C-alpha distance (Angstrom), angle and dihedral (degrees) to the residues before:
residue distance angle dihedral
M1 . . .
K2 3.82 . .
R3 3.83 89.4 .
F4 3.83 89.6 52.2
L5 3.82 92.7 49.0
Y6 3.79 90.9 48.2
A7 3.79 91.6 51.2
L8 3.80 90.8 47.6
L9 3.81 90.0 51.6
V10 3.82 91.4 51.3
V11 3.82 92.2 49.7
T12 3.81 91.1 47.9
L13 3.80 92.3 50.7
C14 3.78 90.5 49.5
M15 3.79 90.9 50.8
L16 3.80 91.0 49.5
T17 3.80 93.1 52.2
T18 3.80 90.2 57.8
S19 3.81 98.0 34.6
P20 3.82 119.5 118.0
L21 3.80 86.2 -126.6
T22 3.79 90.7 67.0
V23 3.84 114.1 105.1
Q24 3.79 105.8 -108.6
A25 3.79 128.3 -165.9
A26 3.80 109.4 -86.7
E27 3.78 114.6 -94.3
P28 3.81 115.3 -107.2
V29 3.80 112.8 -95.2
K30 3.79 125.6 -165.5
L31 3.79 119.0 -164.7
V32 3.79 122.1 -169.0
M33 3.80 117.7 -155.4
W34 3.80 123.8 -167.0
W35 3.77 110.2 -166.2
W36 3.79 147.2 166.4
G37 3.79 128.3 -162.5
E38 3.79 111.8 94.5
Q39 3.79 84.5 91.3
E40 3.81 92.8 65.1
A41 3.81 101.5 19.8
P42 3.83 106.9 42.9
G43 3.78 108.5 -157.9
A44 3.81 92.8 42.8
Q45 3.80 91.7 107.4
K46 3.80 92.9 54.6
W47 3.81 90.7 46.3
L48 3.79 93.4 48.5
D49 3.81 93.3 47.9
E50 3.80 89.9 52.4
T51 3.80 93.1 44.3
I52 3.80 92.2 51.5
Q53 3.80 90.9 48.3
L54 3.80 92.6 50.7
Y55 3.79 92.1 46.6
Q56 3.79 93.0 49.1
E57 3.80 90.1 50.5
K58 3.80 88.6 56.8
H59 3.82 92.3 42.2
P60 3.83 107.3 34.5
N61 3.81 91.7 176.5
V62 3.82 91.1 62.0
T63 3.80 124.5 82.1
I64 3.80 119.2 -173.5
E65 3.78 120.7 -161.0
E66 3.82 114.2 -166.5
V67 3.79 125.3 -162.8
L68 3.81 119.6 -167.8
Q69 3.80 110.2 -143.0
S70 3.79 125.9 -151.1
T71 3.80 118.8 -119.6
D72 3.80 91.4 -108.5
S73 3.81 95.6 46.5
L74 3.81 99.7 43.0
I75 3.80 97.8 87.4
P76 3.84 101.2 30.3
S77 3.81 91.6 49.5
F78 3.78 92.1 53.6
Q79 3.80 92.5 43.9
S80 3.81 87.9 57.3
A81 3.81 91.5 45.9
M82 3.80 91.3 50.5
A83 3.80 91.9 49.7
A84 3.81 90.0 52.5
Q85 3.83 93.1 38.4
E86 3.79 90.0 -133.1
G87 3.77 135.1 94.3
P88 3.80 131.6 74.4
D89 3.79 128.0 15.5
I90 3.81 91.4 -148.9
Q91 3.80 121.5 36.9
Y92 3.80 131.5 -172.7
F93 3.80 115.9 -123.6
W94 3.77 135.0 -179.2
G95 3.79 112.3 -132.5
G96 3.77 134.3 -86.0
V97 3.79 116.9 3.3
W98 3.81 90.6 6.6
T99 3.81 86.5 67.4
L100 3.79 101.0 31.0
E101 3.81 97.2 50.7
F102 3.80 86.8 62.4
A103 3.79 91.6 45.1
W104 3.80 89.4 52.1
G105 3.80 88.0 49.4
G106 3.80 91.9 55.9
G107 3.78 97.6 -109.1
V108 3.81 101.2 113.6
A109 3.80 133.3 61.4
P110 3.84 120.6 -139.3
I111 3.77 108.2 -100.7
D112 3.79 98.8 -152.1
D113 3.80 89.2 68.1
L114 3.81 87.3 63.9
I115 3.82 107.2 32.0
P116 3.84 123.3 56.0
A117 3.80 118.8 -110.7
D118 3.82 93.1 -121.4
E119 3.81 89.1 57.7
L120 3.81 94.2 45.6
A121 3.80 89.4 51.8
H122 3.82 89.5 71.7
Y123 3.81 93.4 56.4
I124 3.81 117.8 98.6
N125 3.83 121.8 -133.7
N126 3.81 98.9 15.6
F127 3.81 86.8 148.7
E128 3.81 91.0 75.2
R129 3.79 89.9 62.3
T130 3.78 99.0 40.4
F131 3.79 120.5 109.2
D132 3.79 133.2 154.0
G133 3.80 91.9 -2.7
K134 3.81 94.9 -53.6
I135 3.80 135.1 100.2
W136 3.81 112.8 -132.3
G137 3.78 103.4 -167.5
V138 3.79 148.3 8.9
P139 3.83 120.7 -104.0
W140 3.80 110.9 -127.0
Y141 3.81 109.3 178.8
L142 3.80 138.3 -8.3
S143 3.78 123.5 -106.9
G144 3.80 117.8 -169.5
N145 3.79 137.2 174.2
P146 3.80 116.3 -127.9
F147 3.78 121.8 171.6
V148 3.80 100.5 -114.1
Y149 3.80 125.4 -156.3
N150 3.79 140.6 179.9
P151 3.84 108.3 -119.3
S152 3.81 94.9 -158.1
L153 3.82 92.5 54.1
F154 3.80 89.8 47.4
E155 3.78 89.6 53.7
K156 3.82 92.7 48.6
A157 3.81 89.2 53.0
G158 3.81 92.3 51.4
L159 3.82 93.7 -104.7
D160 3.79 121.2 134.6
P161 3.83 106.4 -112.2
K162 3.80 89.9 -160.7
K163 3.80 93.7 53.9
P164 3.82 111.6 69.9
L165 3.80 117.8 -146.8
E166 3.79 109.1 -101.4
T167 3.81 107.3 173.6
W168 3.79 134.1 52.7
D169 3.81 91.1 -120.9
A170 3.80 89.4 54.2
L171 3.80 89.6 52.9
I172 3.80 93.2 50.7
D173 3.81 89.9 47.6
A174 3.81 91.1 50.0
C175 3.81 90.5 52.5
G176 3.79 89.7 57.6
K177 3.79 94.1 49.4
L178 3.79 92.4 48.7
R179 3.81 92.6 47.8
A180 3.80 87.8 52.5
I181 3.82 89.9 64.0
N182 3.84 92.7 43.3
V183 3.79 95.3 -105.9
I184 3.80 122.2 136.4
P185 3.81 104.2 -117.3
I186 3.84 97.9 -152.1
S187 3.79 126.3 7.6
G188 3.77 128.0 -152.1
G189 3.78 144.6 149.1
L190 3.81 124.9 -141.0
K191 3.80 102.6 170.2
D192 3.82 94.7 104.0
G193 3.80 93.9 37.0
W194 3.80 102.3 -125.9
F195 3.79 96.0 107.0
G196 3.80 89.5 57.2
G197 3.78 89.0 65.3
W198 3.80 90.3 50.0
L199 3.79 91.0 52.2
Y200 3.78 90.8 52.2
S201 3.79 92.8 51.6
I202 3.81 93.7 43.3
L203 3.82 99.2 43.8
G204 3.80 104.9 20.2
R205 3.79 93.2 62.8
Q206 3.79 100.0 63.9
P207 3.85 101.2 88.3
H208 3.83 91.9 46.6
D209 3.80 135.5 80.9
S210 3.82 100.4 -148.6
E211 3.78 145.0 -10.3
K212 3.81 87.0 -91.7
D213 3.81 88.5 73.4
I214 3.80 89.3 59.4
M215 3.79 93.7 43.6
A216 3.81 89.3 52.4
A217 3.80 88.6 63.3
V218 3.81 91.1 45.7
I219 3.82 92.2 57.3
G220 3.80 94.4 42.3
K221 3.79 102.7 -104.5
T222 3.81 89.2 117.8
K223 3.81 133.7 9.6
F224 3.79 134.1 -111.0
T225 3.80 85.9 -134.4
D226 3.81 90.6 64.9
P227 3.85 112.8 113.3
K228 3.82 95.5 -106.9
H229 3.81 90.3 55.8
V230 3.81 94.2 44.8
E231 3.80 93.2 50.9
W232 3.79 97.6 79.0
W233 3.80 91.6 55.3
K234 3.82 88.4 53.5
R235 3.79 92.2 49.5
L236 3.80 92.2 49.0
A237 3.81 88.5 51.1
E238 3.83 88.6 51.2
L239 3.80 90.4 56.2
R240 3.80 89.7 48.4
D241 3.80 93.4 49.5
A242 3.82 91.8 46.3
G243 3.82 90.1 58.1
C244 3.79 93.0 -114.1
W245 3.81 95.4 140.6
N246 3.77 138.0 63.2
E247 3.81 106.2 -95.1
D248 3.81 92.4 -130.5
I249 3.83 94.3 56.2
N250 3.82 91.6 126.1
S251 3.81 91.4 51.1
L252 3.80 96.2 53.6
D253 3.76 127.2 72.7
Y254 3.79 124.3 -132.4
Q255 3.82 94.6 -89.2
Q256 3.79 95.0 45.5
G257 3.79 90.1 52.5
M258 3.79 90.4 55.1
D259 3.79 91.2 46.3
R260 3.81 89.9 62.7
F261 3.80 89.1 63.6
V262 3.79 95.1 43.7
Q263 3.81 90.3 49.7
G264 3.80 90.4 55.4
Q265 3.81 95.0 -112.2
A266 3.81 94.6 115.0
A267 3.78 130.4 45.8
M268 3.81 100.4 -150.7
I269 3.77 141.1 24.5
F270 3.77 137.0 -178.9
G271 3.78 90.3 -120.0
N272 3.75 143.8 180.0
D273 3.80 120.5 -119.5
T274 3.80 90.9 -138.3
F275 3.82 87.7 70.7
L276 3.78 98.0 50.8
K277 3.79 99.4 91.5
G278 3.80 92.1 48.3
W279 3.79 91.6 46.4
A280 3.80 91.4 50.3
D281 3.80 90.5 50.6
T282 3.82 91.9 49.0
M283 3.82 94.2 44.3
G284 3.79 91.3 48.5
S285 3.78 100.8 -116.2
W286 3.78 145.8 26.1
D287 3.82 84.9 -119.0
N288 3.82 87.4 77.3
I289 3.81 92.2 62.6
G290 3.77 130.4 70.5
V291 3.80 126.9 175.6
M292 3.78 131.4 -152.4
L293 3.78 139.8 160.4
V294 3.80 116.6 -95.1
P295 3.84 110.1 -86.5
K296 3.79 111.9 -104.3
Y297 3.78 128.7 -113.7
A298 3.83 96.9 163.8
D299 3.79 140.1 33.9
G300 3.79 104.3 -127.6
K301 3.81 114.3 130.9
M302 3.79 91.5 -110.3
A303 3.82 90.8 58.8
S304 3.82 88.7 73.7
Q305 3.79 96.8 44.8
Y306 3.80 131.9 95.4
I307 3.80 111.2 -119.1
V308 3.79 109.7 -125.2
T309 3.77 134.6 158.6
A310 3.79 133.5 174.5
Q311 3.77 120.5 -122.0
G312 3.76 109.0 -146.2
L313 3.76 154.9 169.6
G314 3.78 134.0 -114.1
I315 3.77 137.6 -165.9
T316 3.77 115.9 -119.4
S317 3.78 121.1 -118.9
W318 3.79 92.2 -126.6
S319 3.81 97.5 49.8
K320 3.79 112.8 124.8
H321 3.79 90.5 -155.5
K322 3.78 104.7 49.6
Q323 3.80 96.5 145.4
E324 3.79 93.0 48.2
A325 3.81 88.8 49.4
A326 3.81 90.2 50.7
D327 3.79 90.4 49.5
F328 3.80 90.2 55.2
L329 3.81 91.3 49.3
M330 3.81 89.3 52.4
F331 3.81 89.4 49.7
M332 3.81 88.1 55.7
H333 3.83 86.4 58.7
T334 3.81 97.4 52.3
Q335 3.79 111.0 118.9
D336 3.79 94.7 -111.8
R337 3.80 90.1 55.1
L338 3.82 93.0 44.0
N339 3.79 91.8 52.8
A340 3.80 91.8 44.8
W341 3.80 90.3 50.5
F342 3.80 91.6 56.6
Q343 3.80 92.6 44.4
Y344 3.82 92.5 51.3
T345 3.80 98.3 41.8
G346 3.81 109.9 19.1
V347 3.82 85.7 -132.0
L348 3.80 123.2 126.4
P349 3.82 114.8 -113.6
A350 3.81 117.7 -132.1
D351 3.78 93.4 -113.6
D352 3.82 132.3 92.4
R353 3.82 92.4 -137.8
L354 3.81 96.1 77.8
D355 3.80 112.5 125.2
V356 3.81 96.8 -115.7
S357 3.81 91.8 -162.8
L358 3.81 85.2 78.2
I359 3.83 89.9 68.9
E360 3.80 102.9 92.2
Q361 3.82 106.5 154.1
P362 3.84 113.6 88.9
Q363 3.80 90.2 -137.9
L364 3.81 92.4 56.9
K365 3.79 91.6 43.3
Q366 3.81 86.8 56.3
I367 3.80 91.0 48.3
Y368 3.80 91.1 50.2
E369 3.80 91.1 50.1
W370 3.80 92.1 50.7
A371 3.81 93.5 44.1
T372 3.81 92.9 51.8
T373 3.83 101.5 36.4
I374 3.83 107.9 31.5
P375 3.82 105.2 20.5
G376 3.78 118.7 164.1
P377 3.81 130.6 -174.6
N378 3.77 126.8 -97.8
L379 3.82 102.5 -117.9
E380 3.81 93.2 -148.3
N381 3.78 86.4 70.4
F382 3.81 93.0 59.7
I383 3.80 102.7 49.7
P384 3.82 130.6 69.2
S385 3.78 112.7 -87.8
M386 3.83 87.4 -123.7
M387 3.79 89.9 64.5
D388 3.77 91.5 50.9
E389 3.79 94.1 48.9
Q390 3.81 101.2 38.3
A391 3.81 100.5 32.4
N392 3.81 111.1 23.1
F393 3.81 98.9 32.5
A394 3.80 95.6 39.9
G395 3.80 95.5 34.1
T396 3.79 96.7 56.6
Q397 3.79 89.5 50.6
L398 3.81 90.6 51.6
L399 3.81 92.0 47.5
F400 3.80 93.5 53.4
A401 3.80 90.0 45.1
G402 3.81 87.9 55.4
E403 3.79 91.4 -124.5
K404 3.82 99.1 122.6
T405 3.77 136.9 30.8
P406 3.82 123.3 -128.6
E407 3.82 90.0 -103.7
E408 3.81 91.4 51.4
L409 3.80 90.6 49.1
A410 3.79 91.1 51.1
Q411 3.80 88.8 52.1
M412 3.81 89.7 48.2
T413 3.80 88.6 53.9
Q414 3.79 91.0 51.2
D415 3.80 90.7 48.5
V416 3.80 90.3 52.7
I417 3.81 91.6 50.0
D418 3.81 91.5 48.3
K419 3.79 89.6 51.6
W420 3.79 91.9 47.1
A421 3.82 91.8 50.3
S422 3.80 93.3 49.7
Q423 3.81 93.5 45.9
N424 3.82 97.1 42.4
P425 3.81 110.5 40.3
E426 3.80 93.0 158.0
A427 3.80 91.7 51.6
L428 3.80 89.5 48.0
E429 3.79 89.4 52.7
N430 3.81 90.8 50.4
F431 3.81 92.0 46.7
T432 3.80 89.8 50.5
K433 3.80 90.8 53.1
W434 3.81 90.7 45.0
A435 3.81 92.3 50.3
Q436 3.81 93.8 57.8
């Protein structure tokens, strides 16, 4: 009997060692991540390399391959991947329409099916990625638009560096004083188009109360030729006529326009807070940088807000490892990684768990206060990309070339929207649902 029981025990143990219930070593998983961000948040590459290494140490079965995209290749590369339904598991997306157009095209998986609600609640700016009751991406870091100035150049021009410009008249007056000492008042570069979209978001918002006002014109409830939509073109023309800009704005690209400010040739710039740490390092000190809200010309609610978006990441619809990808995105949002992100880049993460005691510079403390108390949407994220490219990008170039009037540019914008609506009925339907 004992021999029988012993034999039975041996057979049972053998069965258990080959049973599907036995814990096996985790299957190898490879995740591919296409991303962008080092361009506007220097230090992101170092942080990402370290984050991947730490994650792989905790999950030795997972390998993560990251590919940094150029600004020009980011969107076309993913469009090709989506058409082929193959490519990365994790993809970088700007907010709003720059995420949702790909979700509408079937390239992105809803994130709230993969990440718990109590975790998502810590992420900032989820609203930009929300459509039809689902969230279609994970915010990564914040990107806002302060009006940046050089205090020493203000002082040389007889302007008070401790008193930010608040009104449009004050801005026009400051342009004159800076021109009088042979300093470019505001620098910019429109050659590659991108800065034209920034100008629309920064200036076009002021007569309006929310992004819904802009979306109403997109879906045809109002018109871009209505006075409130024409006004920003007129104000941009005022700045041009007052000599506020570098005369070669159409000959410089986006980066070259910013370089004029960093090199001390220009006193002001419609900037991005992700650049501030790098600018301070290049200019030698944070003392060379001041930040203020954009001076007001109108009384819409958005005129008093700080423009801030969240750059983010999404999981592709074709990924075979969606949950593993989501787990890595959650790891990026652990407090250690959030704090390290800020320390490496000087850029605010899109998560309320950052240790705010790490923010030491007064300028960044001001940015954090604006971003968390008076945030306002980036309008580029709530219009079709066609409008940005064919109206805002092209239109600002035409305005500075003196080839079209503000009224003609508003009509051009309306023509672009009419063309977009007729060519993209499904997108129009999605925009209409989104605008509700």
